[in-house]
C-alpha positions in Angstrom: 127.8 -298.5 139.8 125.4 -298.5 142.8 127.3 -301.5 144.3 130.7 -299.6 144.1 129.1 -296.6 145.8 127.8 -298.8 148.6 131.2 -300.3 149.2 132.9 -296.9 149.2 130.4 -295.6 151.8 131.0 -298.6 154.0 134.8 -298.0 153.8 134.4 -294.4 154.9 132.1 -295.3 157.8 134.8 -297.9 158.9 137.6 -295.3 158.8 135.7 -292.7 160.6 134.7 -295.1 163.3 138.3 -296.0 163.9 139.3 -292.3 164.6 139.8 -291.9 168.3 137.5 -289.4 170.0 140.2 -287.9 172.1 143.1 -285.7 171.1 142.7 -282.7 168.7 139.0 -283.4 168.3 138.4 -282.3 171.9 138.9 -278.6 172.6 140.0 -277.6 176.0 139.1 -274.2 177.4 141.9 -272.4 179.1 141.5 -270.6 182.4 141.2 -266.9 182.2 144.4 -264.8 182.7 144.7 -261.8 185.0 147.3 -259.7 183.4 147.4 -257.0 186.0 145.5 -255.9 189.1 146.9 -253.1 191.3 146.1 -250.0 193.4 147.6 -246.6 192.9 148.6 -245.2 195.3 148.9 -248.3 197.5 149.2 -246.3 200.6 146.8 -243.4 201.3 145.7 -241.3 204.3 142.2 -241.5 205.7 139.6 -239.9 203.3 142.1 -240.1 200.3 141.4 -241.8 197.0 143.1 -244.9 195.5 142.5 -246.1 191.9 142.1 -249.9 191.3 143.3 -250.8 187.8 143.0 -254.2 186.1 143.4 -256.1 182.8 141.9 -259.6 182.2 141.7 -261.7 179.2 139.7 -264.9 178.4 137.0 -264.4 181.1 133.2 -264.5 180.8 132.8 -262.7 184.1 135.0 -260.4 186.3 134.1 -259.2 189.7 135.8 -257.4 192.6 134.8 -257.7 196.2 134.5 -255.1 199.0 131.3 -253.7 197.3 132.8 -253.1 193.9 130.9 -256.0 192.1 130.9 -256.9 188.4 133.4 -255.1 186.1 134.6 -255.1 182.6 137.7 -257.1 181.4 139.8 -253.9 181.5 139.2 -250.8 183.5 139.7 -248.7 186.7 137.7 -247.8 189.7 138.2 -245.2 192.4 137.8 -246.5 196.0 137.8 -244.6 199.4 138.5 -247.4 202.1 138.2 -246.2 205.6 140.8 -248.7 206.8 143.5 -250.9 205.3 141.7 -253.2 202.8 142.6 -256.2 200.6 140.6 -256.2 197.3 140.2 -259.6 195.5 139.5 -259.7 191.8 137.9 -263.0 190.5 137.8 -264.0 186.7 135.6 -266.8 185.6 135.0 -268.8 182.3 133.8 -272.4 181.6 137.2 -273.8 182.4 137.2 -272.4 186.0 138.1 -269.3 188.0 141.3 -267.5 189.0 141.8 -264.7 191.6 144.3 -261.9 192.3 144.6 -259.5 195.2 145.9 -256.0 195.9 146.1 -254.1 199.1 145.4 -250.4 200.0 147.1 -249.3 203.2 145.3 -246.6 205.0 147.3 -244.6 207.6 145.6 -242.5 210.3 142.5 -244.6 210.1 140.7 -245.6 213.2 139.6 -249.2 213.8 136.5 -250.2 211.8 133.2 -249.8 213.7 130.7 -252.7 213.3 127.5 -251.7 211.4 124.5 -251.0 213.6 121.7 -253.6 213.2 121.2 -256.6 211.0 121.7 -256.6 207.2 118.6 -255.9 205.2 117.7 -257.7 201.9 115.4 -255.2 200.3 114.9 -257.3 197.2 116.0 -260.6 195.6 114.1 -261.7 192.4 114.4 -263.9 189.3 112.8 -262.6 186.1 111.3 -264.4 184.3 110.5 -267.0 186.9 110.0 -269.8 184.3 112.1 -270.3 181.3 112.5 -273.0 178.6 115.7 -275.0 178.4 118.7 -272.9 176.9 117.2 -269.5 177.8 118.3 -267.1 180.5 116.8 -265.5 183.6 118.0 -262.4 185.4 118.6 -262.4 189.1 118.3 -258.9 190.7 119.0 -257.9 194.2 119.3 -254.9 196.5 120.9 -255.3 200.0 121.8 -252.7 202.6 123.8 -252.6 205.8 125.9 -255.7 204.8 129.7 -256.1 204.8 129.4 -259.1 202.3 126.9 -260.5 199.9 127.1 -264.0 198.3 124.8 -266.1 196.0 125.2 -269.8 195.8 125.2 -272.2 192.9 128.5 -271.0 191.5 127.9 -267.2 191.6 129.8 -266.4 194.7 130.6 -262.8 196.1 128.5 -259.9 194.5 128.0 -256.3 195.0 125.3 -255.0 197.4 123.0 -253.9 194.4 123.4 -255.5 191.0 121.9 -258.1 188.6 123.3 -261.3 186.9 122.1 -263.4 183.9 121.9 -267.2 184.6 121.4 -270.2 182.4 120.2 -273.1 184.6 119.8 -276.4 182.9 117.0 -277.5 185.3 114.7 -275.9 187.9 116.8 -274.3 190.7 116.5 -272.2 193.8 119.1 -269.4 194.3 120.0 -268.4 197.8 121.4 -264.9 198.6 123.2 -264.4 201.9 123.9 -261.0 203.4 126.3 -260.7 206.4 127.6 -258.1 208.8 128.9 -258.1 212.5 125.3 -258.7 213.6 125.1 -262.0 211.7 123.8 -263.5 208.3 120.3 -263.3 206.7 119.1 -265.1 203.5 116.6 -264.8 200.8 115.7 -267.2 197.9 114.5 -266.9 194.3 113.4 -269.8 192.1 113.8 -270.3 188.4 111.6 -273.1 186.8 113.0 -274.7 183.7 110.6 -276.4 181.2 111.2 -278.2 177.9 108.6 -276.0 176.1 105.8 -278.5 176.0 103.8 -277.1 178.8 102.6 -274.1 176.7 103.1 -270.5 177.2 103.8 -269.4 180.7 102.1 -266.4 182.5 104.5 -263.4 182.3 106.4 -262.9 185.5 106.0 -259.6 187.2 108.8 -257.1 186.4 111.5 -256.9 189.2 111.6 -253.9 191.4 113.8 -251.2 189.8 117.3 -251.2 191.2 118.8 -247.7 191.5 122.1 -247.4 189.4 125.2 -247.1 191.6 126.7 -243.6 191.7 129.9 -243.2 189.6 133.1 -243.5 191.6 134.5 -240.2 192.9 137.7 -239.0 191.1 139.6 -236.1 192.8 140.5 -233.6 190.1 141.9 -230.0 189.9 139.4 -228.0 187.9 141.2 -224.6 187.7 144.5 -222.6 188.5 144.8 -218.8 188.4 148.1 -216.9 189.1 148.7 -213.3 189.9 151.6 -211.0 191.0 151.7 -207.9 193.2 152.7 -205.3 192.1 152.4 -205.6 188.4 154.5 -202.5 187.7 157.4 -201.2 189.9 160.1 -198.5 189.4 162.6 -198.0 192.1 165.6 -199.4 194.0 166.4 -203.0 193.3 166.3 -205.9 194.2 162.4 -205.8 194.4 160.6 -208.6 196.3 157.3 -209.7 194.6 154.4 -211.6 196.2 153.2 -214.3 193.8 149.7 -215.9 194.4 147.8 -218.8 192.9 144.2 -219.9 193.4 143.8 -223.7 193.0 140.3 -225.1 192.8 139.5 -228.8 193.3 136.3 -230.8 193.1 136.5 -232.5 196.5 138.8 -233.8 199.3 142.3 -234.8 198.3 145.9 -233.7 198.0 147.3 -231.5 195.1 151.0 -231.5 194.0 152.2 -228.3 192.3 155.2 -226.2 191.4 156.0 -222.6 190.5 157.5 -221.8 187.1 159.3 -218.5 186.2 160.4 -216.5 183.2 164.1 -217.0 184.1 163.8 -220.7 183.5 163.7 -221.6 187.1 161.0 -223.6 189.0 160.3 -224.3 192.6 160.5 -227.8 194.2 157.2 -229.7 194.2 154.8 -228.6 196.9 151.5 -230.0 198.2 148.2 -228.6 199.3 145.4 -230.6 201.1 141.8 -230.1 200.3 139.1 -231.1 202.9 136.3 -230.3 200.5 135.6 -228.9 197.1 136.4 -225.3 196.4 139.3 -222.9 195.9 142.5 -222.5 198.0 145.2 -219.8 197.7 149.0 -220.4 197.7 151.7 -217.7 197.9 155.4 -217.4 197.3 158.0 -214.6 197.1 160.4 -213.7 194.3 163.1 -211.1 194.4 164.1 -209.6 191.0 167.1 -207.4 190.3 166.8 -206.9 186.6 164.9 -204.3 184.6 162.5 -205.8 182.2 159.3 -207.9 181.8 158.9 -211.1 183.8 156.2 -213.7 184.6 155.2 -216.6 186.9 152.9 -219.6 186.3 151.7 -222.5 188.5 151.5 -226.1 187.1 149.7 -228.8 189.1 151.3 -232.2 188.7 148.7 -234.5 190.4 146.0 -235.7 190.6 146.0 -234.1 187.1 148.1 -231.6 185.2 146.7 -228.0 184.9 148.8 -225.0 183.8 147.7 -221.6 185.1 147.7 -218.3 183.1 150.9 -216.3 182.7 151.0 -213.7 185.4 153.1 -210.8 183.9 154.8 -207.9 185.7 157.3 -205.1 184.8 160.4 -204.0 186.8 162.3 -200.6 186.3 165.4 -200.6 188.6 166.7 -197.2 189.4 170.5 -197.0 189.7 171.5 -195.6 193.1 174.4 -193.3 193.4 177.7 -195.1 194.1 179.6 -193.5 197.0 182.8 -195.3 196.0 185.1 -194.9 193.0 184.2 -197.3 190.2 186.0 -198.6 187.1 183.8 -197.6 184.2 186.0 -198.3 181.1 188.7 -200.9 180.3 190.0 -200.7 176.7 192.9 -202.9 175.3 194.8 -202.2 172.0 198.1 -203.2 170.4 200.6 -201.3 168.4 199.9 -203.4 165.3 197.1 -205.8 164.4 198.9 -207.8 161.7 202.5 -209.1 162.3 204.6 -210.7 159.6 208.1 -211.3 160.9 210.4 -214.2 161.7 209.0 -215.8 164.8 208.9 -215.3 167.7 207.1 -212.0 167.2 207.1 -209.3 170.0 204.2 -207.1 170.3 203.2 -204.3 172.7 199.8 -204.4 174.3 198.2 -201.3 176.0 195.1 -200.9 178.3 193.4 -197.7 179.2 191.6 -197.9 182.5 189.0 -195.2 183.5 187.8 -194.6 187.1 184.9 -192.3 188.0 182.6 -191.1 190.9 182.9 -191.6 194.7 185.3 -190.1 197.1 189.1 -190.3 196.6 190.1 -190.1 200.2 193.7 -191.2 200.0 193.3 -192.3 196.4 192.1 -195.6 195.0 194.1 -198.7 193.8 192.8 -200.7 190.9 194.0 -204.3 190.7 193.9 -206.1 187.4 195.2 -209.0 185.3 196.0 -209.6 181.7 194.2 -212.5 180.0 195.4 -214.2 176.8 194.0 -216.4 174.1 196.5 -219.2 175.0 194.8 -219.5 178.4 197.5 -217.7 180.4 197.1 -214.8 182.8 199.5 -212.4 184.2 200.1 -211.9 188.0 197.8 -209.4 189.7 199.0 -205.9 189.0 198.0 -202.6 190.6 197.6 -199.0 189.3 197.0 -196.1 191.8 194.5 -193.2 191.0 194.6 -190.0 193.0 191.5 -188.7 191.3 188.9 -189.7 188.7 190.3 -190.1 185.2 192.1 -192.6 182.9 195.6 -194.2 182.9 197.4 -196.2 180.2 199.6 -199.2 181.1 201.5 -201.3 178.6 203.0 -204.8 178.5 204.8 -207.0 176.0 203.9 -210.4 174.7 206.0 -212.7 172.5 204.3 -215.2 170.2 206.1 -217.9 168.2 202.9 -219.5 166.6 200.9 -218.4 163.6 197.3 -217.6 163.8 194.9 -215.2 165.3 195.4 -214.3 168.9 193.9 -211.9 171.5 194.5 -210.1 174.8 192.1 -208.6 177.3 192.3 -207.0 180.8 190.0 -207.9 183.8 189.9 -205.4 186.7 189.4 -207.1 190.1 189.0 -204.1 192.5 187.3 -201.9 193.3 184.9 -203.7 190.9 185.1 -206.3 188.3 185.2 -205.0 184.7 186.3 -207.0 181.7 187.7 -205.2 178.6 187.3 -206.0 174.9 189.2 -208.8 173.3 192.0 -207.1 171.2 192.5 -209.4 168.2 195.7 -209.6 166.1 197.2 -211.9 163.5 200.7 -213.5 163.4 202.4 -214.9 160.2 205.8 -216.3 160.8 208.0 -215.4 157.7 209.8 -212.6 156.0 209.1 -209.0 157.1 206.2 -207.4 155.3 207.7 -205.3 152.5 206.1 -201.9 152.3 206.6 -200.3 148.9 206.6 -196.6 148.5 
């Protein structure tokens, strides 16, 4: 039995040795993927804010130059470039690195002025200074008055103040280089790597504390309050109202907003520029000619949406005396509301027109037209009034189709007035027999 087990083991060893070491047994790490990297808006005026947004997958480290530094795989960051700037995002993993760029165009910006004096490396340390193989050390640095900061040995461009974990396989010296228009200056930090046989190492001094960078500024509308003057009015209409809104923001930027009204209308989009944090007032006019309750609101659209309170007001329009004669009543009737005769059926339609008020110097003509359910209208007709009162006018209409029909009258001068719709039914057939 032992002999057969030995033979089987030798056979398995032979098969395993024959398997090639290349192919599916070797795993190849893919390069990281930058799914998106853009700036919104991509064109701003001096002092305005642009938001960098990105999405990266498969990376162990993501950084953005121009002082932004290390970032998460997905996020956004507000920037305030003083001149047109190209931002470069770099994604790294063991397979290598990939980059992507986006540009923010700054209009109205003056040419960049070189920084005064040389760059200053306030601190550059490695903690701990001695590690065993496989462990990590933390590089920490703080640089001022530099336009770019880089660290060698594969780290590359970094923010002016940050930290980075490193895993060197052997003792190494890292060099930090800070640059501006005046030149470049360098500082070094050493990490000793042992195999653990040398015994415990003396603890390295704690690195100097690095102040946390301030969070990026995001321009925001913090409040909107609307009001109307006057809130109550009774008198001749139309009445012009003054509508006001106080918009408060947290800093410099541009606000886009619109007025909204109780009649369903809204103004075109308008803008307001803030030079600093605080409130600003905008006004608009609105003429109303209808008795009742009304309101206005203000809605900011960007940089964020905020809806104001509803500013209510009440209007009571007084009707002024009319110096001219006016048509006040137009009533249409027929001699019969149900017709049952052989078609076509002829019917008589009558209209009573009443005119009142004003001065009848020379009398007053009223022009009018008949309107019908079949879409037809009569020619314009005229009736003359010597004084205020009512007059009746009749007309005939022949129908040869069954169903429900209507007639109406619309006066045209001296004012437009539409009568009731006088409804009647037609049944084509034998005359309706009326029994005693």
